[in-house]
C-alpha positions as CSV (number, residue, x, y, z in Angstrom):
1,M,-41.9,-37.9,52.2
2,N,-41.0,-34.6,50.6
3,S,-37.4,-33.5,50.3
4,V,-37.5,-31.1,53.3
5,T,-38.9,-33.8,55.5
6,L,-36.2,-36.2,54.3
7,F,-33.5,-33.6,54.9
8,L,-34.8,-32.9,58.5
9,W,-34.9,-36.7,59.2
10,E,-31.3,-37.0,58.1
11,V,-30.3,-34.0,60.3
12,V,-32.1,-35.5,63.3
13,T,-30.5,-38.9,62.7
14,H,-27.0,-37.4,62.5
15,W,-27.7,-35.1,65.5
16,S,-28.9,-38.0,67.7
17,G,-25.8,-39.9,66.8
18,L,-23.6,-37.0,67.7
19,M,-25.5,-36.4,71.0
20,T,-25.7,-39.9,72.2
21,G,-22.3,-41.4,71.2
22,G,-19.0,-40.7,69.8
23,I,-15.8,-39.2,71.2
24,V,-17.3,-35.8,72.1
25,I,-19.9,-37.3,74.4
26,A,-17.4,-39.7,75.9
27,L,-15.1,-36.8,76.8
28,L,-18.0,-34.8,78.2
29,A,-19.0,-37.9,80.4
30,M,-15.4,-38.2,81.6
31,Y,-15.3,-34.5,82.4
32,E,-18.5,-34.6,84.3
33,H,-17.4,-37.7,86.3
34,W,-14.0,-36.1,87.0
35,R,-15.6,-32.8,88.2
36,G,-18.4,-34.7,90.0
37,Q,-21.1,-32.4,88.6
38,S,-23.1,-31.9,85.4
39,L,-22.3,-29.4,82.7
40,R,-24.0,-26.0,83.0
41,W,-27.1,-25.8,80.8
42,G,-25.6,-23.0,78.6
43,L,-22.5,-25.0,77.8
44,F,-24.6,-28.1,77.0
45,L,-26.8,-25.9,74.7
46,V,-23.7,-24.7,72.8
47,I,-22.6,-28.3,72.4
48,A,-26.1,-29.4,71.2
49,T,-26.2,-26.4,68.8
50,C,-22.8,-27.2,67.4
51,A,-23.8,-30.8,66.9
52,F,-27.0,-29.7,65.1
53,I,-24.9,-27.5,62.8
54,A,-22.5,-30.4,62.1
55,S,-25.5,-32.7,61.6
56,S,-26.9,-30.3,59.0
57,Y,-23.6,-30.5,57.1
58,F,-23.4,-34.3,57.4
59,A,-27.0,-34.6,56.0
60,W,-26.1,-32.2,53.1
61,N,-22.9,-34.1,52.4
62,D,-24.7,-37.4,52.3
63,E,-27.0,-36.1,49.6
64,H,-24.2,-34.3,47.8
65,E,-22.2,-37.6,47.6
66,K,-25.3,-39.5,46.4
67,R,-25.8,-36.8,43.7
68,L,-22.1,-36.9,42.6
69,G,-22.4,-40.7,42.4
70,A,-25.5,-40.5,40.3
71,E,-23.9,-37.9,38.0
72,K,-20.9,-40.2,37.5
73,V,-23.3,-43.1,36.6
74,N,-25.2,-40.8,34.3
75,E,-21.9,-39.6,32.6
76,R,-20.9,-43.3,32.0
77,V,-24.3,-44.0,30.5
78,L,-24.0,-41.0,28.2
79,A,-20.5,-42.0,27.2
80,V,-21.8,-45.5,26.3
81,R,-24.6,-44.0,24.3
82,D,-22.2,-41.6,22.6
83,R,-19.8,-44.5,21.8
84,Q,-22.8,-46.5,20.4
85,A,-23.7,-43.5,18.2
86,I,-20.1,-43.1,17.1
87,K,-19.9,-46.8,16.2
88,A,-23.2,-46.6,14.2
89,M,-21.8,-43.6,12.3
90,L,-18.5,-45.4,11.5
91,Q,-20.3,-48.5,10.5
92,R,-22.5,-46.4,8.1
93,Y,-19.3,-44.9,6.6
94,Y,-17.9,-48.4,6.3
95,T,-21.0,-49.6,4.5
96,D,-21.1,-46.6,2.2
97,G,-17.4,-47.3,1.3
98,G,-18.4,-51.0,0.6
99,K,-21.0,-49.9,-1.9
100,L,-18.3,-47.9,-3.8
101,F,-15.9,-50.8,-3.7
102,D,-18.6,-53.3,-4.9
103,R,-19.7,-51.1,-7.8
104,Q,-18.9,-52.9,-11.0
105,L,-17.4,-50.7,-13.7
106,D,-17.6,-51.6,-17.4
107,R,-14.2,-52.1,-19.0
108,N,-15.4,-49.7,-21.7
109,I,-16.4,-46.9,-19.2
110,S,-15.9,-43.4,-20.5
111,T,-13.3,-41.1,-18.9
112,D,-16.0,-38.8,-17.7
113,E,-17.9,-41.7,-16.1
114,F,-14.7,-43.0,-14.4
115,N,-13.9,-39.5,-13.2
116,A,-17.4,-39.3,-11.7
117,Y,-16.8,-42.6,-9.9
118,V,-13.5,-41.3,-8.5
119,A,-15.3,-38.1,-7.5
120,N,-17.8,-40.2,-5.6
121,V,-15.0,-42.0,-3.8
122,N,-13.4,-38.8,-2.9
123,Q,-16.7,-37.3,-1.7
124,W,-17.2,-40.4,0.5
125,A,-13.7,-40.0,2.0
126,L,-14.3,-36.3,2.6
127,Y,-17.7,-36.5,4.3
128,S,-16.5,-39.5,6.3
129,S,-13.4,-37.7,7.5
130,N,-15.3,-34.5,8.3
131,G,-17.9,-36.5,10.2
132,I,-15.2,-38.3,12.1
133,E,-13.4,-35.0,13.0
134,Q,-16.6,-33.4,14.2
135,T,-17.8,-36.2,16.4
136,I,-14.6,-38.0,17.4
137,G,-11.8,-35.5,16.9
138,I,-8.8,-34.6,14.7
139,G,-6.8,-37.6,15.9
140,A,-9.4,-40.0,14.7
141,K,-9.7,-38.2,11.4
142,E,-5.9,-38.4,10.8
143,R,-6.1,-42.1,11.7
144,F,-8.9,-42.6,9.2
145,L,-7.0,-40.9,6.4
146,D,-3.6,-42.6,7.2
147,T,-3.0,-45.2,4.4
148,S,0.7,-45.5,5.0
149,G,2.1,-48.9,5.6
150,Q,-0.9,-50.7,4.3
151,P,-0.4,-53.4,1.6
152,S,-1.7,-52.9,-1.9
153,F,-3.6,-55.6,-3.7
154,A,-4.1,-56.4,-7.4
155,Y,-7.9,-56.7,-7.8
156,Q,-9.1,-58.9,-10.6
157,K,-12.2,-56.7,-10.9
158,A,-10.1,-53.6,-11.5
159,I,-10.5,-52.3,-15.1
160,S,-7.3,-50.3,-15.0
161,E,-4.3,-49.5,-12.8
162,Q,-6.0,-46.3,-11.7
163,H,-9.1,-48.3,-10.8
164,N,-7.0,-50.7,-8.8
165,N,-5.5,-47.8,-6.9
166,V,-8.9,-46.4,-6.1
167,L,-10.0,-49.9,-4.8
168,N,-6.9,-50.0,-2.6
169,Y,-7.7,-46.6,-1.3
170,I,-11.2,-47.6,-0.4
171,T,-9.9,-50.8,1.2
172,H,-7.4,-48.9,3.3
173,L,-10.0,-46.4,4.5
174,R,-12.4,-49.1,5.3
175,H,-9.7,-50.9,7.3
176,N,-9.1,-47.7,9.3
177,L,-12.9,-47.5,9.9
178,V,-12.7,-51.0,11.4
179,V,-9.9,-49.8,13.7
180,L,-12.0,-46.8,14.8
181,V,-15.1,-49.0,15.4
182,E,-13.3,-51.6,17.5
183,S,-11.5,-49.1,19.8
184,A,-12.4,-45.9,21.5
185,A,-8.6,-45.1,21.8
186,W,-8.9,-42.5,19.0
187,D,-12.0,-40.8,20.5
188,K,-11.3,-37.2,21.6
189,P,-10.5,-37.0,25.3
190,A,-13.1,-35.9,27.8
191,E,-13.1,-32.2,28.5
């Protein structure tokens, strides 16, 4: 059936329900029995027309409620898809940070090479924080960059105190990524 036919079927269904039962018809029946005569044709036609108009509204409202329900389901599906995309992005940032953490530095590394390594770490932190802000929000970005209260470790693989600090920085940011992956609490609120 096409949509017009379905709509008309819904209108007729509601109209027949209004015309054959319910409180209005019960009151009309009581009125006719009390008066001992049938309603005039004109009054009955007005009642039938009002019932038809009400039936049109009820048919529209049924479809409207179904559409709203379908839109809510669609919104939930999109939210899940968005959350999955966000998790994938955060996991990629986590993996990229792991590559920087796992990079073995030679104890005889030059200052320029070490500075280039630090620049790569800072670049990773920057593009990760910018991506988080754009997709999740400023609150999530701030959570990602917050390294306060996190313990520092002395890594055996560290070639210097500065390298150890960089490794702790990477570790703290990766820990924060895990927090963001595991909870949508830092996602920006729906608008």
